[in-house]
Every structure is written in C-alpha cells, then in structure tokens.
C-alpha positions as CSV (number, residue, x, y, z in Angstrom):
1,M,-0.1,0.1,0.0
2,K,1.3,3.5,-1.0
3,A,1.7,6.1,1.9
4,F,0.4,9.4,1.6
5,Q,3.8,10.9,1.0
6,D,4.7,8.5,-1.6
7,N,2.3,10.6,-3.8
8,Y,4.0,13.9,-3.4
9,P,5.4,15.2,-6.7
10,D,9.3,14.9,-6.8
11,S,9.6,18.6,-6.8
12,L,8.3,18.7,-3.2
13,A,9.5,15.3,-1.9
14,H,12.9,16.3,-0.1
15,C,11.8,16.6,3.4
16,Y,14.3,15.0,5.8
17,G,11.4,13.5,7.8
18,C,9.1,12.2,5.0
19,G,10.7,12.8,1.6
20,A,11.0,9.9,-0.8
21,N,13.8,12.0,-2.6
22,N,16.0,12.5,0.5
23,A,18.1,9.3,0.8
24,D,19.5,10.4,4.4
25,G,15.9,11.0,5.7
26,H,13.8,9.2,8.0
27,H,11.2,8.2,5.4
28,F,8.1,8.4,7.7
29,R,5.1,6.8,5.9
30,T,1.4,7.8,7.0
31,F,-1.7,5.8,6.0
32,W,-5.4,5.8,6.8
33,E,-6.6,4.1,9.7
34,G,-10.4,4.3,9.9
35,D,-11.3,8.0,9.9
36,G,-7.9,8.7,11.3
37,T,-4.3,8.2,10.5
38,I,-1.3,6.3,11.5
39,T,2.4,6.5,11.3
40,R,5.0,3.9,12.5
41,F,8.5,4.3,13.1
42,S,11.4,2.5,14.9
43,P,14.0,4.7,16.0
44,E,17.8,3.6,15.6
45,P,20.6,4.2,18.0
46,Q,21.6,7.6,16.6
47,H,18.1,8.9,17.8
48,T,19.3,8.8,21.4
49,A,18.7,11.5,23.8
50,I,20.1,9.9,26.9
51,P,21.0,6.5,26.9
52,G,17.7,4.2,26.6
53,F,15.5,7.2,25.4
54,V,14.5,8.9,22.1
55,Y,15.7,12.3,21.1
56,G,12.7,14.8,21.3
57,G,13.5,16.2,18.1
58,L,12.9,13.1,16.2
59,I,9.3,12.8,18.1
60,A,8.6,16.4,16.9
61,S,9.6,15.6,13.5
62,L,7.7,12.4,13.4
63,I,4.4,14.2,14.4
64,D,5.3,17.0,12.1
65,C,5.5,15.0,9.0
66,H,2.7,12.6,10.1
67,S,0.3,15.7,10.2
68,T,1.2,17.2,7.1
69,G,0.8,13.9,5.2
70,S,-2.5,13.6,7.0
71,A,-3.5,17.0,6.0
72,S,-3.0,16.4,2.5
73,A,-4.8,13.0,2.3
74,M,-7.7,14.6,4.1
75,V,-8.2,17.4,1.8
76,A,-7.9,15.1,-1.3
77,R,-10.4,12.7,0.4
78,N,-13.0,15.7,0.9
79,E,-12.3,16.8,-2.8
80,G,-12.9,13.4,-4.2
81,V,-9.4,13.3,-5.4
82,E,-7.4,10.1,-5.6
83,L,-3.8,10.6,-4.3
84,S,-1.0,10.8,-6.9
85,P,1.9,12.9,-7.8
86,E,-0.2,15.2,-10.1
87,T,-3.2,15.7,-7.7
88,T,-2.0,15.4,-4.1
89,P,-2.4,18.7,-2.5
90,R,0.9,19.6,-0.4
91,F,0.8,20.8,2.9
92,V,3.5,22.4,5.2
93,T,3.6,23.3,8.9
94,A,2.4,26.8,10.0
95,S,2.6,25.6,13.7
96,L,3.7,22.8,15.7
97,R,3.0,22.0,19.3
98,V,4.5,18.8,20.9
99,D,3.8,18.0,24.7
100,Y,6.1,15.3,25.9
101,V,4.0,13.2,28.3
102,R,6.6,10.8,29.5
103,P,10.2,9.7,28.3
104,T,10.0,7.6,25.0
105,P,12.0,4.2,25.3
106,M,14.4,3.3,22.6
107,G,14.2,-0.3,20.9
108,K,10.5,0.1,20.6
109,E,8.1,1.0,17.6
110,L,6.6,4.7,17.9
111,V,3.0,4.9,16.8
112,V,1.4,8.2,16.0
113,R,-2.1,8.3,15.4
114,G,-3.9,11.4,14.1
115,T,-7.5,12.9,14.3
116,F,-8.6,16.1,12.4
117,E,-9.6,19.0,14.5
118,E,-10.4,21.3,11.6
119,V,-10.4,20.7,7.9
120,K,-10.6,23.5,5.2
121,E,-9.3,23.5,1.7
122,K,-6.1,25.4,2.7
123,K,-5.8,24.6,6.4
124,V,-5.9,21.5,8.5
125,V,-5.4,21.2,12.1
126,V,-4.4,17.7,13.0
127,V,-4.4,16.4,16.7
128,S,-1.8,13.3,17.3
129,E,-1.1,11.1,19.9
130,M,2.3,9.1,20.2
131,T,2.3,5.9,21.8
132,V,5.0,3.2,22.5
133,D,3.3,-0.3,23.5
134,G,0.1,1.5,24.2
135,E,1.6,3.9,26.6
136,L,1.1,7.5,25.7
137,C,4.3,9.4,25.3
138,A,3.7,12.6,23.4
139,T,0.9,14.5,22.0
140,G,0.8,16.9,19.1
141,R,-1.2,19.7,17.5
142,V,-0.2,20.9,14.0
143,V,-1.7,23.6,11.8
144,C,-0.9,22.6,8.2
145,V,-1.2,25.1,5.4
146,K,-1.6,24.1,1.8
147,L,1.4,25.3,-0.7
148,P,0.0,27.3,-3.5
149,E,-0.6,24.9,-6.7
150,N,2.7,26.6,-8.5
151,W,5.2,26.0,-5.8
152,G,8.1,24.1,-6.5
153,K,7.1,23.8,-10.4
C-alpha cells in the first residue's frame, strides 16, 4: 500500500522527515486507519537523547510529518481526489506544538495516530497521540497550510 507521502510530486519530496527523495532522511510513512491516520517508526541508536530514550526532536519531526501527510490526504479525500503525484495537495507546517508526556524508550516502535480538529481547503489542524506499547508518550497539535499550486514547479 502506498503511503500519503509517496504521492508527493518529486519537486516537493525532499523533506528530511518524510521525503522519498531524501536518501538520508527518515522516510516516515502515513496511512489511513479508519477515519484517522497512523504512522509507525522504529528509532535507531543515533536517535538517542540519553541512553535508553528517544531524542525529542525526532518525536517532533515524526508528529510534524505525520500531520502534513494527513492534511494532504484528508483534503484530497474531501475533494474526491485520488492521491497521485499530479493531484495530491501539499501541506506544510504553520504551527507545531508537541507535549512530551513521558520519556520515550528506545528499541520500541513509535506509533502516531492522528485525528482532525479542523479541515478546510487551505488549512487543516491535526491532533496526534504518539504511543509506545500502548503507553502515551507525546501529543501534538499541528496547523498545516496548503502550498500554492505553482510552488516548486
């Protein structure tokens, strides 16, 4: 199954977090899960903050990319558009808030689930919860805005 981010046009797929065209990036991938969205990622040793725990910047990046991908897919869904590099609307972050609820352990899969607080053609607010083994570790609220159609062309 193709992730939302796999449908970004090549000219807009360079993000360090989720860009398919960034060989050194994380390659976060987001999918539908019912009416919400989900991203799964397993941190590697270089993502350590202090021994045994994940670096907070990685968590922020994961929530950020999860949210912008979710915004793109939701607007496409609302407009009845099938995701493709030619049709997927590209959203970027206008505001990112991450609250760290508890330390996030290394060696475990991080799971971000997102829901939609607000959905408009050019603005989407995504609310996320990041868990490890079912335990809440971080929450996020991201305001995503649509890039102009001619951006990156």
